[in-house]
Every structure is written in structure tokens, then in C-alpha cells.
N, C-alpha and C positions, 0 to 999 in steps of 0.2 A: 747913625748919631756920632757927632764927635765928643770927645773928651769933655770938652768945656761944656757941650749941652749936658752931659751926663753929670759932670760937677754941679751945674745950676740945678739940675732936679734933685741930686743928693742933697744940696743945702737946702732946698723947699723942704723934703722930708724930715731932715735934722731939726729944723726949725719947729714943725709941726709936732715932733717928738719932744721937743722943749716945752712946747705949749702945752702937751699931755702931763709933763711933769709939774707944770705950773698949777694946772688945773687941779691935779691929784692932791698937790700939797695944800691948796685953799681948801679942797673938800675935805680933807683929814683934819685940817686945822679947826674948821666949822664944825666937824663931826665931834672932835675933842671937846671944843669950848660949850658945845650943847650938852654933852654928856655931863660935864662939869656943873653947869647951872642947873641941868634936871636933878643932878644928884645933891646939890646944895640946897636948892629951894624945896624939891617936891620929894626927895629921897627915892627918886626913881631913874636910876641912871639908864644910858642906852645899854642894850645887851652886846656884848661882843665887840664895843668900841676899840680895846686894845688888840683884838685879833684880827678885826679889819684893817686897821693902822699897819700891822704887821705885813700883811697881804699887799698893801698899797707901797709900802717902803721902797722895794726895787723898781717901781716906775718913776717915784721921785728921784731915786739915785741914777739908774742906769739910762734913762731916755735923754738925758741932758749931755752925755759925755761925747757923743761925735760932734755936736754943733760947738761945745766948749773947744774941743781941738780945731775945729775949723775956724774958730774966731782967735786961736792960738792964746787960750787963758789957762791952759792948765798949768799945775804948779811944776816949775822947772829949776834945775840946778845947774848953773853955767859956771861954775867954778874954773873948768879947763877951756871950756868951749869958747869963752870970751877972750882968752888970751894966745888963740893959736889963729894962723893965717886963714882967710875966707875959704881957701881950698880944703884945709884941714877940717874946717867947720863944717863945710858941705859933706864932706866923708863922715863927720860924726853923725849928723843929722839924718844922713842916709841909713846908717848903721843902726842907730835908735830907732828909727822908724820902720826899719825892716825886722829888729828884735821885736818891737812891739806889735807889729802885724801878727807875727807868728803867735807871740803870747796871747793876743786877742782872738786870733783865730781858734787857738785851743780853749779858751774859756768860752768861746761861742758854742763850740762843739760839745764841751763838757756840760754847760748849762742847759744845752738843747737837750741832751741825754737826762738830766735831771727833770727837766720840765716834762719829758716826754712820759717817765715813770710815773710822775705824779698824777698826770693826765690820764694814764692807762688804768690807774686804779681809783680814781677819782678821789684823791687824798684830800682829807680835809681837816681844818684845825678843830681841837676839841673847844667848843664854845656852845653857849646857851642857844645859838641860832646855827643854820647851816652856813659855813664859810669854806668855800674850797681853797686850797692852797695853790692848784695849778695856775690861775691867772696871774699871781704873784711871780711865780717861778717862769712864766712866760717872757716877763720884761726882761729879764737878764740876757737870754739870748738874743732877743730882738736889739736891744741896746748895744751888746757886744757886737753884733753882727754890722750894725752901722759904724760903730768905732772902728771895726777891722777895715771896713770899706774907706772910710776917711785916712787911716793909716796907709791904705793902698793908693789911694789918691795922692796923699802926700809923697810917698815913695816915687810915684810915676813923676809928679812934678818937678822933684828933685833930679830925677834921672834926664828929664828933658831940659832942665836948666842947665844941667853938666854938658849935655851934649852940645847945647848952644855955646856955653863957654869954650868948649874944645874947637867948635868949627862954627862960626857965626852964620855961615850959609845954611845950615840946618833950620834955623828958625825962620828962614824965609827972607 
């Protein structure tokens, strides 16, 4: 499998994770609206709406990180980067991608440990109904793992681009 094929597969997974984020957002919104209507009109709110929303938040937040990076839509600060040469800009980008890769890898590992501890003890939220915490805690390591992979792909892409700029025969 080539790097390009791997990247296309990764993008498909990232798009799928983004769809999961959208669906969870819509489901939580509908649940909250239903809760409010039932509370207002019948004085019978849905049990554990807030707690279930809490468990769903990591899916809403973390599932779309990687695809947002793929689209290059993350918040950026380019005060210095835009005023330097293209070569220095490439160096800045490679350095930030490498630092981000390391940071995301650490967050992936840390969040996996937190998920595993929660899963092992079957941690639950105190609510009128049983609401396990671990599904929500699983969303962060999944989202961060794909975020880490995307930074790795960006770093490889920059390395390959730099090799082509140094030696045009490398690119074919």
C-alpha cells in the first residue's frame, strides 16, 4: 500500500468520524429539546439528560479534529510565519507538525489510560438511570489517535516536499 492510498483511506475514516460527531450533536440537541418540552408541558423531564450529554461531549469534540486538520481549518497564528522565506516557512511547519505529533501522541496515550481505568471498574455517572462513563472516555483516545496520524502524515508530506525541492529527481 502506498502512502497516497493510506492517506485516502485515512481521509475516509476521518470523514466518518466527523459524521459521528454530527450525528451525536443532533441526537444530543434533540434529547435536550425533548427534555425541555416534556418538562415544560408535562412536568416529566427525561431522566439523566445532562449526564448523557456529558458522556456524548467527547464524541462531539474529538471525532472531528483530524478531518479539520486535513482541511487545514484549525485556528492558526501566522504572525511570524507569513513574513519569512518559503524555506523558513517549511521549517516552521515541519517543527510545529513534529511538536504537535508528539503532544497528540502523549494525549492519546494518557487518554487511553484514563479510558481503560474507567472501563476496568465500569465507572458510571451518578444519575437516575445507569449511564457508563467509559464510552465517552473512549472518544478522546480514538479522536486523538487519528489526530496524531494526521500530524504524522503532514510531517511526512513536508519531508517529501522538502526532498523534492532539494533534488527534483527524487519526485520522479
